[in-house]
N, C-alpha and C positions, 0 to 999 in steps of 0.2 A: 504494500500500500504506500502510495507516495505521501510523504510528510508535508503537511500544509499548515504552517504555524499561523495562528490568528493574532491579531493585534492585541497588545496588552489591554486589559479592561480599563474603561474610563479614560482612554487616551485617544488623541487624534493627531496624526502627523502634521507638522506645520507645512504650509504650502500645498495641502492635499486637495486643492480644488481642481475641477476639470480643466484639461488643456495643458497641464504641466507635464514635464518629461516622464514622470512615473508617479502614479497614484498608488499609495501603499495599501492596496486592498488584497483580499485573499487570492483573487485571480492573478494579479501581477506578481505577488510574492511566489506563487507556485510556479510561474513561468521562469522566475529567477533561481529556482531551487537547483543548485549544482551538486547536491550531496551524493548523487550517484556517481560512479566512476566515469571519468572521461572516456575510458576505453570501451564503455558499453556500446555495442553496435559496430564500432570501427576502431582501429588502433590509433593512438596518438602518434602523429608523425613528427618527430622532433626536428627533422631536417627541413620541414616545410616552412614557408614564410609565416610569421606570426599572424599576418593579415593578408588575405588575397581576395580582391573583389574583381568580378568580371561582368562588365556591362550592367552595373547595378543602377536601377532606377526606382524612384518612389513617386507615385502619381496620386494626387488627391483630386478627384473629379477631373477637371480640365487643366489642372496645374501640376507641372512636374517639379517637385521640390529637389529631386536629384535626378540627373540625366546621364545614363550610360557611363558611370564612373568605373574605370578599371585601374587598379593599382596593386602593388605588392610592397609590403614593408619588410625590412630586414631585421634580424634579431639584434638586440642590444643598441638600437638606434632611437633617437629622440626626435619625433616629428611634431611640427606645429601645423595645425590645420587652420588656414587663413581664409578670409573672404568677407565681403560686406554683409550687413544684416540681411537675412533672407537668402543667403547664398546656398544654403543646404548643409551647413557644417554639422549642426546638431542632429539633423535628420540622418545624415550619413553615419555619425557616431552611434546613434541609437540602433541603427540597423546592424552595424558591426558588433555591438554589444548583445544583439539578439532580442532587443526590446520591441523593434518594429520589423515586420517582414517586408523585404523588397517586393515591389510590384513586378519587377523583371530582374534577371541576372542572378548571380551566385556569390556567396560569401563563404570563405573557409578560414578557420582559425587553427593554425598549426595542422592544416590538412583535414580538419574536421568541420562539420556543420556547427553553427553557433550553439545550438542546443546541447551539443555533446562536448563543448569546450569551455563551459562557463566557469569551471574550477580554475581555468588558466587566466581568466580575465578579472580585472578590478575596474568597476565603472563608477564614476562620480558625475552625477547630474548637475546641471547648472543651478537648480534650486536645491538647497540642502536636504529637504524632505526628511526631517527628523521628528521624533516625538518630543514635543515641548515639555510634557509633564514628567519625563524621565530624565535621569542624569545621563552624562555621557557614557559611562560604563554600562548602565542599564540599556541604553540604545544599542550599543555594540553587542551585548548579550542576546538581545532579541534577534538581531540580524545574523548572529553567529549560528542560530538554530538552522538556518538555511544551508549551512555548510557542514552540519553535523559536528560543530565545535562545542564541546562542553567545558573546556578549560578556560580560565580567565587569562592564562599566561600570554597567548598571542594577542589578546585584546589590550592587555596592559602594555605590552611592547609596542603595539601600534599607536596607542595614545602617547606614549613617551616619544616615539619617533616624530610625531607631529607637534611636540612641545606642549602637550596637555597633561595635567596631573590626573592619573587614574583614580586617585582617592577623592577627587573633587565631587562633592555631593550636590552641588548647585544644579537646579533643573536647566535643561537645555534652553528653555524659554527665556532664561536670564543670561544666556551667552551673548557675547558680541558677535557681529557678523563674521569677523575673522576667526573666532573660536568655533563657530558653526562650520565654517569651511574646512577648518583643520579636522574637526570631528568627522565630517563627511569623507575626507581623505583617509582618515584612519579606518573608516568603514570599508573603503575600497581596497585596503592593503592588508587587513589582518589575516587573510587566508593565504598570503604569500603568492599572489598571482605573478605570472611572467609577463603579462601584457596589461598595461594601464591605459584606460580610456577616460580622459578627463575633460569635462565641459566647463570652461571658464572658471578654473579653480582660484584665480586671483580677483574675481569680481567683488568689488566693494570691500576689500579687506584692508586692514591697517598695515603699516609698513612692517611691524614685527611679525605678523602672520604671513605676509607675503615672503619675507625672508625665510621663515621656518619652512614654508611650502617649497620654496626654491631650493633650499639646502637638501630637503628630503628627496626631491626629484633628481638632483645632481647625484646623490648617493645611490639611488636606485638605478640611474643610468650607468653609473660606474660598476654596479653589481651585475650588469648584463640584462636588466629589464628593458623591454621595448615600451616606449611611451608615445601615445598619440593624443595630443592636447589641443583643444580649441581655445583660442584667446584673441583678444584685440590688443593686449598689452605686450607687444613684441619686445619692447625694451628690456623687460625682465628676463627674457629668454635668449637674447642675442648671443650670449656666451655659453649657454647651456645646451641649446638644441642643435641637432645636426642638419636637419633638412626642413624646408617648408613645403606645404602642399596647398595650392591656391585654388579655391572654388569661386566660380562666378555664375550666377543664375543656374545653380545646380550642376554645372559642368566643371570638370577638371581642366583648368586652363594653363597651369604652370606648376613646376616643381623644380627644386634645386637646393643647393647648399644654403644653409641659414644665413650666413654672412652676405651671400649674394642677394638673398631676398629681403634683407633688412636694410632699409634706407633711413 
């Protein structure tokens, strides 16, 4: 029987209104459940690209949010996904994370379909989507159920890595925006994914939080993680990222070395 954790009683995730990247309800939580082995159904192919898309499109009615995007990411590289508002960046990231199905095309994560590779991915949405009535550690314990993690050790380590105190009992509703972003990042890394998919992690954060996030990303890049990050704040990443990928009107229009793409 597939494990489907329900939300903690008398709580409601912040930003859980329709239209946000992920509503934390039973249906979406079950879609995110990666507790089964990635090898179920097909073997994990270590030598395959962390991400490979082939002619991927997402169409809403008559509008193509993403149009025939084909790309392959290399292991241990840091990629910045760029483009104007409405270019399709977040839509593409959600499809790679397995939260949206492409209308056309194929996506493989380490040679597997997205539903079979979720243990390998850590996803951070643009909105924090946390439970305001819970502490930071209580939030992580709830989400850890999805990965079959019953120990606090990886959760404590993740909080420390993002510069948060695991013993802090303050409710998340009292956190600053920077603290919420850091906790969201801790949620994306506590299960030790090899691929990080991050949507605007530097959005509206204070300088201290921005520095903490940047240091963690630099450390994970040095450890061999592959990172695909959406941001408008290129200056923070000019020295960290390896490559940029530029979308315009849903299409891949340019790609190159980060220093080349940073002006």
